[in-house]
C-alpha positions in Angstrom: -3.1 -6.7 7.7 -6.0 -6.1 5.4 -5.3 -7.4 1.9 -7.5 -6.9 -1.2 -7.1 -9.5 -3.9 -8.5 -8.6 -7.3 -9.4 -11.3 -9.8 -9.6 -13.4 -6.7 -10.6 -16.7 -8.3 -7.4 -17.2 -10.3 -5.3 -20.2 -9.6 -2.5 -18.2 -7.9 -4.9 -16.1 -6.0 -6.6 -19.2 -4.6 -3.3 -20.6 -3.4 -2.5 -17.2 -1.7 -5.9 -17.1 -0.1 -5.7 -20.7 1.2 -2.3 -20.2 2.7 -3.3 -16.9 4.4 -6.4 -18.5 5.9 -4.5 -21.6 7.1 -1.1 -20.5 8.2 -0.6 -19.2 11.7 1.7 -16.4 10.7 -1.2 -14.8 8.8 -3.9 -15.4 11.5 -4.6 -11.7 11.9 -4.9 -11.1 8.1 -8.3 -10.1 6.7 -9.1 -10.6 3.0 -11.3 -8.6 0.6 -11.7 -10.7 -2.5 -13.1 -9.2 -5.7 -14.2 -11.2 -8.7 -16.8 -11.1 -11.4 -18.9 -14.0 -10.1 -19.0 -14.2 -6.4 -20.5 -17.7 -6.4 -17.0 -19.1 -7.5 -15.8 -18.3 -3.9 -18.9 -19.7 -2.1 -16.6 -21.9 0.0 -15.2 -18.8 1.6 -18.5 -16.9 2.0 -18.9 -17.8 5.7 -15.3 -17.2 6.8 -15.3 -14.2 9.2 -11.9 -13.1 7.9 -13.2 -12.8 4.3 -15.3 -10.2 2.5 -16.3 -11.1 -1.1 -17.1 -8.4 -3.6 -18.6 -9.0 -7.0 -17.0 -6.6 -9.4 -15.1 -5.8 -12.7 -11.6 -4.4 -12.9 -12.8 -2.2 -15.7 -15.3 -0.5 -13.5 -13.7 2.2 -11.3 -16.5 2.1 -8.7 -16.1 -1.7 -8.2 -12.3 -1.3 -7.8 -12.7 1.5 -5.3 -15.1 -0.5 -3.2 -12.6 -3.4 -3.0 -9.6 -1.2 -2.3 -11.2 1.1 0.4 -9.7 0.5 3.9 -7.0 -1.9 2.8 -3.3 -2.0 3.7 -2.2 -3.8 0.5 -3.7 -4.7 -2.9 -2.7 -7.7 -5.0 -3.9 -7.7 -8.6 -3.8 -11.4 -9.5 -4.3 -11.0 -13.3 -2.2 -9.5 -16.0 -3.5 -6.3 -17.5 -3.8 -7.0 -21.3 -6.2 -4.2 -21.9 -4.7 -2.8 -25.1 -8.0 -1.5 -26.5 -9.0 0.2 -23.3 -5.7 1.7 -22.5 -5.0 -0.2 -19.3 -8.3 0.4 -17.6 -7.5 -2.1 -14.8 -4.2 -0.6 -13.9 -5.5 3.0 -14.0 -8.5 2.1 -11.9 -6.4 0.3 -9.3 -3.9 3.2 -9.0 -6.6 5.8 -8.9 -8.6 4.0 -6.2 -5.5 3.4 -4.1 -4.5 7.1 -4.3 -8.0 8.3 -3.5 -8.3 6.0 -0.5 -4.7 6.4 0.8 -3.7 2.8 0.2 0.0 2.6 -0.7 1.2 -1.0 -1.1 0.6 -2.6 -4.5 1.5 -6.0 -6.0 0.8 -6.2 -9.8 1.0 -9.4 -11.8 2.8 -9.1 -15.2 4.7 -11.4 -17.5 8.3 -12.1 -18.5 9.7 -10.2 -21.4 8.3 -6.8 -20.8 11.9 -5.4 -20.9 13.0 -7.8 -23.6 15.1 -9.3 -20.8 14.6 -13.0 -21.7 17.7 -14.3 -23.5 18.4 -16.9 -26.2 16.1 -19.0 -28.3 13.4 -19.0 -25.7 13.5 -15.3 -25.5 12.8 -15.0 -29.2 10.0 -17.6 -28.9 8.5 -15.7 -25.9 8.8 -12.4 -27.7 7.1 -13.8 -30.8 4.4 -15.5 -28.8 3.6 -12.7 -26.3 4.6 -9.5 -28.1 4.2 -10.3 -31.8 7.9 -10.3 -32.3 8.7 -6.9 -30.9 8.4 -5.5 -27.3 6.9 -2.0 -27.8 6.1 0.7 -25.3 2.4 0.8 -26.1 1.9 -2.9 -25.2 -0.6 -3.2 -22.4 1.7 -5.3 -20.2 4.6 -3.0 -20.7 2.5 0.0 -20.0 1.0 -1.5 -16.8 4.5 -1.8 -15.3 5.3 1.7 -16.4 2.2 3.1 -14.8 2.9 1.3 -11.5 6.5 2.6 -11.5 5.4 6.2 -12.2 2.4 6.1 -9.8 4.2 7.1 -6.6 2.8 4.0 -4.9 5.0 1.4 -3.2 4.7 -1.2 -5.9 6.1 -4.6 -6.9 5.7 -5.9 -10.4 5.8 -9.8 -10.5 7.1 -11.0 -13.9 5.6 -14.5 -14.2 7.3 -17.2 -16.2 5.3 -19.8 -18.2 3.4 -21.5 -15.4 3.0 -25.1 -14.4 1.1 -26.9 -11.7 4.0 -28.8 -10.1 3.6 -29.4 -6.4 6.8 -27.5 -5.5 8.1 -24.1 -4.3 11.3 -23.6 -6.2 12.4 -20.3 -7.7 15.0 -17.7 -8.2 14.4 -13.9 -8.3 15.9 -11.5 -10.8 15.4 -7.7 -10.9 14.5 -5.2 -13.5 18.0 -4.7 -14.9 18.9 -8.4 -14.7 18.7 -11.0 -17.4 15.7 -13.3 -16.7 16.8 -16.7 -15.4 14.6 -19.8 -16.2 11.6 -20.2 -18.5 8.9 -21.8 -16.3 7.9 -22.1 -12.7 5.1 -23.4 -10.5 2.0 -21.4 -9.5 2.9 -22.3 -5.9 6.2 -20.5 -6.3 4.5 -17.3 -7.5 2.1 -17.5 -4.6 5.1 -17.9 -2.2 6.6 -14.6 -3.5 3.2 -12.8 -2.9 3.2 -14.2 0.6 6.7 -13.0 1.3 5.5 -9.5 0.5 2.4 -9.9 2.6 4.5 -11.0 5.5 7.1 -8.3 4.9 5.9 -5.4 2.8 9.4 -4.1 2.4 10.3 -7.2 0.3 10.4 -6.3 -3.4 9.5 -2.7 -2.6 9.5 -0.4 -5.7 11.0 -3.2 -7.8 10.2 -5.6 -10.6 10.8 -9.2 -9.7 11.4 -11.9 -12.4 10.4 -15.3 -10.9 11.2 -18.7 -12.4 12.6 -22.2 -11.6 16.4 -21.8 -12.3 16.5 -25.5 -13.3 14.5 -24.6 -16.4 17.2 -22.2 -17.6 18.4 -23.1 -21.1 15.1 -24.7 -22.2 13.8 -23.4 -25.5 10.1 -23.9 -24.7 8.0 -23.9 -21.5 8.5 -26.7 -19.0 5.3 -28.2 -17.7 
């Protein structure tokens, strides 16, 4: 397995990288890690299973360099590029199609379908979408672009995140009501690793991920 991780210094990305490089089930996996400042991953620079690329998601040539020759791509940052009309998502999809890479994992956020219920749903809608979820919102459009791309994609709808030392989550799907309000970064990384281990998991789907014990809370649980 050759996996490209874009925005590779993010907290979830670092958990994914650490587990891949240290768990026996991923011993044959190779990582290509793209980030703006390669010095931030200097601890991995000498690892023979790691290639580090300095690049910007808004630069098509950088993205193509990271994607080339991969089996799977994980974009570890949400595309909030309203002004640029989703440059990161377009660049990733275009590069993957050009280079014949088919499996894509895209990070996104809860609420892009207005699927979060109750008082928390209203708070989340007000906080993340200015009160109304619209089709031209960058996060909404990123998911739509992936679904229409023809690639084998998975959208990960993240809850409000915490740093609890636990892996505990439930998964909902695109047409389901979102369950929970918060979850650990370790839990999100665990879902990514499920896909890396079995690329059919979450295939052509949008997965809502959260700790079910936080269901009913009206604000994030840290």
